Every structure is written in C-alpha cells, then in structure tokens.
C-alpha positions as a Markdown table, in Angstrom:
| # | Residue | x | y | z |
|---|---|---|---|---|
| 1 | Met | 114.5 | 53.6 | 77.4 |
| 2 | Glu | 114.6 | 57.3 | 77.9 |
| 3 | Leu | 111.7 | 58.6 | 79.9 |
| 4 | Gln | 109.6 | 61.4 | 78.5 |
| 5 | Lys | 110.1 | 64.7 | 80.3 |
| 6 | Glu | 107.1 | 66.1 | 82.1 |
| 7 | Thr | 106.5 | 69.8 | 81.6 |
| 8 | Glu | 105.4 | 71.7 | 84.6 |
| 9 | Ser | 101.9 | 73.2 | 84.2 |
| 10 | Ala | 101.1 | 76.7 | 85.3 |
| 11 | Pro | 99.3 | 76.9 | 88.6 |
| 12 | Ala | 95.6 | 76.9 | 88.3 |
| 13 | Leu | 93.8 | 80.2 | 88.8 |
| 14 | His | 90.2 | 79.0 | 88.9 |
| 15 | Gly | 89.4 | 77.6 | 92.3 |
| 16 | Lys | 92.6 | 78.9 | 93.9 |
| 17 | Trp | 90.8 | 81.2 | 96.4 |
| 18 | Tyr | 87.2 | 80.1 | 96.7 |
| 19 | Asn | 87.0 | 76.5 | 95.2 |
| 20 | Asp | 83.8 | 77.7 | 93.6 |
| 21 | Ala | 82.7 | 77.2 | 89.9 |
| 22 | Cys | 80.8 | 80.5 | 89.8 |
| 23 | Gly | 82.1 | 82.9 | 87.2 |
| 24 | Thr | 82.0 | 85.7 | 89.8 |
| 25 | Ala | 84.3 | 83.8 | 92.0 |
| 26 | Phe | 86.7 | 83.2 | 89.1 |
| 27 | Gly | 86.6 | 86.8 | 88.2 |
| 28 | Met | 87.6 | 87.8 | 91.7 |
| 29 | Glu | 90.5 | 85.4 | 91.5 |
| 30 | Leu | 91.6 | 87.1 | 88.4 |
| 31 | Val | 91.2 | 90.8 | 89.3 |
| 32 | Gly | 90.3 | 90.8 | 93.0 |
| 33 | Glu | 93.8 | 91.6 | 94.3 |
| 34 | Arg | 94.4 | 95.3 | 95.2 |
| 35 | Trp | 95.3 | 97.4 | 92.1 |
| 36 | Ser | 94.5 | 94.7 | 89.5 |
| 37 | Leu | 91.3 | 96.2 | 88.3 |
| 38 | Leu | 92.7 | 99.7 | 88.3 |
| 39 | Ile | 95.6 | 98.5 | 86.1 |
| 40 | Ile | 93.0 | 97.2 | 83.6 |
| 41 | Arg | 91.2 | 100.5 | 83.8 |
| 42 | Glu | 94.3 | 102.5 | 83.0 |
| 43 | Leu | 94.9 | 100.3 | 79.9 |
| 44 | Met | 91.4 | 100.6 | 78.6 |
| 45 | Phe | 92.3 | 103.3 | 76.0 |
| 46 | Gly | 95.4 | 101.6 | 74.7 |
| 47 | Pro | 98.9 | 100.4 | 75.7 |
| 48 | Leu | 101.0 | 102.2 | 78.3 |
| 49 | Arg | 104.6 | 101.9 | 79.5 |
| 50 | Phe | 105.4 | 100.8 | 83.0 |
| 51 | Ser | 106.3 | 104.4 | 84.0 |
| 52 | Ala | 103.0 | 105.7 | 82.8 |
| 53 | Leu | 101.1 | 103.2 | 84.8 |
| 54 | Arg | 102.9 | 104.1 | 87.9 |
| 55 | Ala | 102.3 | 107.8 | 87.3 |
| 56 | Asn | 98.6 | 107.2 | 86.9 |
| 57 | Leu | 98.5 | 105.0 | 90.0 |
| 58 | Pro | 100.7 | 107.0 | 92.4 |
| 59 | Gly | 99.9 | 104.8 | 95.4 |
| 60 | Ile | 101.3 | 101.6 | 93.9 |
| 61 | Ser | 104.9 | 100.5 | 94.4 |
| 62 | Ala | 107.1 | 99.3 | 91.5 |
| 63 | Lys | 107.2 | 95.8 | 93.1 |
| 64 | Ile | 103.4 | 95.4 | 93.4 |
| 65 | Leu | 102.9 | 96.8 | 89.9 |
| 66 | Thr | 105.4 | 94.3 | 88.5 |
| 67 | Glu | 103.6 | 91.4 | 90.4 |
| 68 | Arg | 100.2 | 92.4 | 89.2 |
| 69 | Leu | 101.3 | 92.9 | 85.6 |
| 70 | Glu | 102.9 | 89.4 | 85.6 |
| 71 | Lys | 99.7 | 87.8 | 87.1 |
| 72 | Leu | 97.4 | 89.5 | 84.6 |
| 73 | Glu | 99.7 | 88.6 | 81.8 |
| 74 | Ser | 99.8 | 84.9 | 82.8 |
| 75 | Ala | 96.0 | 84.9 | 83.0 |
| 76 | Gly | 95.7 | 86.3 | 79.5 |
| 77 | Val | 94.2 | 89.6 | 80.5 |
| 78 | Leu | 97.1 | 91.7 | 79.1 |
| 79 | Ala | 100.3 | 91.2 | 77.0 |
| 80 | Arg | 103.6 | 92.9 | 76.6 |
| 81 | Gln | 104.4 | 94.6 | 73.3 |
| 82 | Thr | 107.1 | 96.8 | 71.8 |
| 83 | Leu | 106.0 | 100.2 | 70.7 |
| 84 | Pro | 106.8 | 101.3 | 67.2 |
| 85 | Pro | 109.9 | 103.5 | 66.4 |
| 86 | Pro | 111.2 | 105.9 | 67.5 |
| 87 | Ser | 110.2 | 104.7 | 71.0 |
| 88 | Asn | 110.8 | 101.0 | 70.7 |
| 89 | Ala | 109.9 | 100.8 | 74.4 |
| 90 | Gln | 108.1 | 98.0 | 76.1 |
| 91 | Ala | 104.5 | 98.6 | 76.9 |
| 92 | Tyr | 101.5 | 96.7 | 78.2 |
| 93 | Glu | 98.2 | 96.3 | 76.4 |
| 94 | Leu | 95.0 | 94.5 | 77.1 |
| 95 | Thr | 94.1 | 91.5 | 75.1 |
| 96 | Arg | 90.7 | 91.2 | 73.4 |
| 97 | Trp | 89.5 | 89.5 | 76.5 |
| 98 | Gly | 91.0 | 92.2 | 78.7 |
| 99 | Tyr | 89.2 | 95.0 | 76.8 |
| 100 | Ala | 85.9 | 93.1 | 77.3 |
| 101 | Ala | 86.2 | 94.0 | 81.0 |
| 102 | Glu | 85.0 | 97.6 | 80.3 |
| 103 | Pro | 81.3 | 96.9 | 81.2 |
| 104 | Leu | 82.5 | 95.2 | 84.4 |
| 105 | Ile | 84.4 | 98.4 | 85.4 |
| 106 | Gln | 81.5 | 100.6 | 84.3 |
| 107 | Glu | 78.8 | 98.8 | 86.2 |
| 108 | Leu | 80.9 | 98.5 | 89.4 |
| 109 | Gly | 81.6 | 102.3 | 89.2 |
| 110 | Arg | 78.0 | 103.1 | 88.6 |
| 111 | Trp | 76.9 | 100.9 | 91.5 |
| 112 | Ala | 79.5 | 102.4 | 93.9 |
| 113 | Ala | 78.5 | 106.0 | 92.9 |
| 114 | Met | 75.0 | 105.3 | 94.3 |
| 115 | Ser | 76.6 | 105.3 | 97.8 |
| 116 | Ser | 76.4 | 108.4 | 99.8 |
| 117 | Gln | 80.0 | 107.8 | 100.8 |
| 118 | His | 81.2 | 108.2 | 97.2 |
| 119 | Asp | 83.4 | 111.3 | 96.9 |
| 120 | Pro | 83.9 | 112.5 | 93.3 |
| 121 | Thr | 86.5 | 115.1 | 94.4 |
| 122 | Leu | 89.2 | 112.6 | 95.3 |
| 123 | Pro | 92.2 | 112.1 | 93.0 |
| 124 | Leu | 91.2 | 110.8 | 89.6 |
| 125 | Ser | 93.5 | 109.9 | 86.7 |
| 126 | Pro | 92.7 | 111.3 | 83.3 |
| 127 | Thr | 91.9 | 107.8 | 82.0 |
| 128 | Ser | 89.5 | 107.2 | 84.9 |
| 129 | Phe | 87.7 | 110.4 | 84.2 |
| 130 | Met | 87.3 | 109.6 | 80.5 |
| 131 | Leu | 86.0 | 106.1 | 81.4 |
| 132 | Ser | 83.5 | 107.7 | 83.8 |
| 133 | Leu | 82.2 | 109.7 | 80.9 |
| 134 | Arg | 81.5 | 106.5 | 78.9 |
| 135 | Thr | 79.9 | 105.2 | 82.0 |
| 136 | Met | 77.7 | 108.1 | 83.0 |
| 137 | Leu | 76.6 | 109.2 | 79.5 |
| 138 | Asp | 72.8 | 109.7 | 79.2 |
| 139 | Arg | 72.6 | 107.8 | 75.9 |
| 140 | Ala | 68.9 | 108.6 | 75.5 |
| 141 | Ala | 69.5 | 112.3 | 75.8 |
| 142 | Ala | 72.4 | 112.0 | 73.4 |
| 143 | Gln | 70.3 | 110.6 | 70.6 |
| 144 | Gly | 70.7 | 112.7 | 67.5 |
| 145 | Met | 73.7 | 114.6 | 68.8 |
| 146 | Arg | 77.1 | 114.6 | 67.1 |
| 147 | Ala | 80.2 | 116.3 | 68.3 |
| 148 | Arg | 83.9 | 115.8 | 68.4 |
| 149 | Ile | 85.1 | 116.8 | 71.9 |
| 150 | Gly | 88.7 | 117.0 | 73.0 |
| 151 | Phe | 90.3 | 116.8 | 76.4 |
| 152 | Arg | 93.9 | 118.0 | 77.0 |
| 153 | Phe | 95.7 | 117.2 | 80.2 |
| 154 | Pro | 99.4 | 118.0 | 80.9 |
| 155 | Glu | 100.7 | 114.6 | 79.9 |
| 156 | Val | 97.9 | 113.1 | 77.7 |
| 157 | Gly | 95.1 | 114.0 | 75.4 |
| 158 | Phe | 91.8 | 112.3 | 74.5 |
| 159 | Val | 89.1 | 112.7 | 71.8 |
| 160 | Ala | 85.5 | 111.7 | 72.4 |
| 161 | Glu | 83.4 | 111.2 | 69.3 |
| 162 | Leu | 79.7 | 111.6 | 70.3 |
| 163 | Asn | 77.6 | 110.1 | 67.6 |
| 164 | Asp | 73.8 | 109.5 | 68.1 |
| 165 | Gly | 74.1 | 108.0 | 71.6 |
| 166 | Asp | 77.4 | 106.3 | 71.2 |
| 167 | Met | 80.7 | 107.7 | 72.3 |
| 168 | Pro | 84.0 | 106.0 | 71.6 |
| 169 | Val | 87.0 | 107.6 | 73.2 |
| 170 | Arg | 90.6 | 107.5 | 71.9 |
| 171 | Arg | 93.8 | 108.5 | 73.5 |
| 172 | Glu | 95.3 | 111.0 | 71.1 |
| 173 | Asp | 96.1 | 114.7 | 70.7 |
| 174 | Pro | 92.8 | 116.6 | 70.4 |
| 175 | Thr | 92.7 | 118.4 | 67.1 |
| 176 | Asp | 89.8 | 119.6 | 64.9 |
| 177 | Cys | 87.4 | 119.4 | 67.8 |
| 178 | Asp | 84.1 | 121.3 | 68.2 |
| 179 | Ala | 85.2 | 122.0 | 71.8 |
| 180 | Thr | 88.2 | 121.1 | 73.9 |
| 181 | Phe | 88.5 | 121.0 | 77.7 |
| 182 | Val | 92.0 | 121.9 | 78.9 |
| 183 | Ala | 92.6 | 120.9 | 82.5 |
| 184 | Ser | 95.4 | 120.2 | 84.9 |
| 185 | Ser | 93.9 | 117.0 | 86.3 |
| 186 | Gly | 91.0 | 114.6 | 86.3 |
| 187 | Pro | 89.4 | 116.1 | 89.5 |
| 188 | Ser | 89.2 | 119.5 | 87.9 |
| 189 | Leu | 86.9 | 118.2 | 85.2 |
| 190 | Ala | 85.0 | 115.9 | 87.6 |
| 191 | Gly | 84.2 | 118.9 | 89.6 |
| 192 | Met | 82.6 | 120.5 | 86.5 |
| 193 | Phe | 80.8 | 117.5 | 85.1 |
| 194 | Tyr | 79.5 | 116.0 | 88.3 |
| 195 | Val | 79.5 | 118.6 | 91.0 |
| 196 | Gly | 78.5 | 121.7 | 89.0 |
| 197 | Met | 81.6 | 123.8 | 89.5 |
| 198 | Gln | 82.4 | 126.5 | 87.0 |
| 199 | Ala | 85.3 | 126.3 | 84.7 |
| 200 | Glu | 86.9 | 129.4 | 86.3 |
| 201 | Glu | 86.7 | 127.8 | 89.7 |
| 202 | Met | 88.4 | 124.6 | 88.5 |
| 203 | Glu | 90.9 | 126.5 | 86.4 |
| 204 | Val | 89.6 | 124.7 | 83.3 |
| 205 | Ile | 89.9 | 126.4 | 79.9 |
| 206 | Ile | 87.3 | 125.6 | 77.2 |
| 207 | Glu | 88.5 | 126.1 | 73.7 |
| 208 | Gly | 86.2 | 126.2 | 70.7 |
| 209 | Asp | 82.4 | 126.4 | 70.8 |
| 210 | Cys | 81.3 | 126.9 | 74.5 |
| 211 | Leu | 77.7 | 126.3 | 73.6 |
| 212 | Ile | 78.5 | 122.8 | 72.3 |
| 213 | Ala | 80.7 | 122.2 | 75.4 |
| 214 | Gly | 77.7 | 123.2 | 77.6 |
| 215 | Lys | 75.3 | 120.8 | 75.8 |
| 216 | Phe | 77.9 | 118.1 | 76.0 |
| 217 | Met | 78.4 | 118.5 | 79.8 |
| 218 | Ala | 74.6 | 118.3 | 80.3 |
| 219 | Leu | 74.7 | 114.7 | 79.1 |
| 220 | Phe | 76.5 | 113.5 | 82.2 |
| 221 | Gly | 75.5 | 113.1 | 85.9 |
| 222 | Leu | 76.0 | 110.8 | 88.8 |
| 223 | Pro | 73.2 | 108.3 | 89.7 |
| 224 | Asp | 70.9 | 109.0 | 92.6 |
| 225 | Lys | 72.1 | 108.0 | 96.0 |
| 226 | Ile | 70.3 | 104.9 | 97.3 |
| 227 | Gly | 72.8 | 103.6 | 99.9 |
C-alpha cells in the first residue's frame, strides 16, 4: 500500500514570538520587525515596484527588503502582481487586509507625534507625507469644504479630494486641481504644513488658487505634546 504523502505546512506566525493570544501580540509578530510597517506605509496608495520601495526607504538593504516582502506576502498582507503594458513589471500591492492597516499606522503616528522628541523635519517620503495629511486632517474644520488639491514631487504625484470632511488620496499626476503644491521632497511640505515655514523658505511652488491652498493648509496640525 502506498503511503499518502504529507505536505509540509507553513510555519505558524501566531505565537512565534510571544506565545500570547492577544491580537496586539499577533500584530507585532506580523509587522514588528524593522521596516515591515514602513513597507506597508509605502504601499498604502497602490502597488510599487521593488526599486521604488528601495528609493522611498533609502536606509533598507535589498536583502532585508526582499526578506520583509517575502514574510509579508506569506502572511497575506501583500501580494505580487504584474503591472499592465507597456511596463509588464513585477510590483507589490497590499491585499484588502493589508490596506486595512491604515488606521493602525495613523494612530501610531498620531500617538508618536505627541512626544516632545518627535522631529517633523527629518527625512520623509512623499507617501509618508500624504499619509500624514490623512492622519492630521481636522475633519470637523473641513466640514462643508470641497477642493481638489494636487501634490507634485520629482518622481511621483498625488491628488487629494477634500469633500465635506473626507479626504481620499490617489497616486496620480495632479491635473485640473484647484491648487497644486510642487516640492522637491516630503520634508519641504512638512515644514510648511506642520512647522509654519513659508513656501519661499522651503522652495515650494504653489500653482493655482493660493487662497484655496492657504485654507487647505489651515486644516492640518500636529497634536499637542504630552510626553
């Protein structure tokens, strides 16, 4: 009689580090390794190629990025896909469950920004800056306001659609916008939005309606320091 072959099961993730049923413990096992949560952050506005991820996370090595992507893929947080023609390149995209991590990243960022040790002038990727806007938006003050705001960086563009307190963001070339911020980097805009620097000081160009741009900027601010 031929014995049935046994298939090797994937190593368990839950309980590997802490042997603890708490969801927080499981979450740390999934994204607690260095760079994992920042990889998820960079994919929050759509798929990216390996090279783009490395460019947005300049401190990570190719080896570590490969390892983290493989682990997040095996956990079901992200998946590989082939981009449509003419690119046909391989990219990484969050799964539906992966995209659901946005509130986690937002609340962690908001909590950390309450520390007096937080420095908003450190390097900041364009994606991270855009996610900070979704985090720090004063939704009560934005009620009744509608605007299409563009952001253009050297390598990527975004469009934020402010609509009555809600503000989805898409990674796309900013066209037909009420106002567009043109900047060389994330820290340039962070200095304007969160530190009060002027556009000229940060070498930022505002295209379109400057009055709308000013009202838009007034909707954002860092939380008070309590730690």
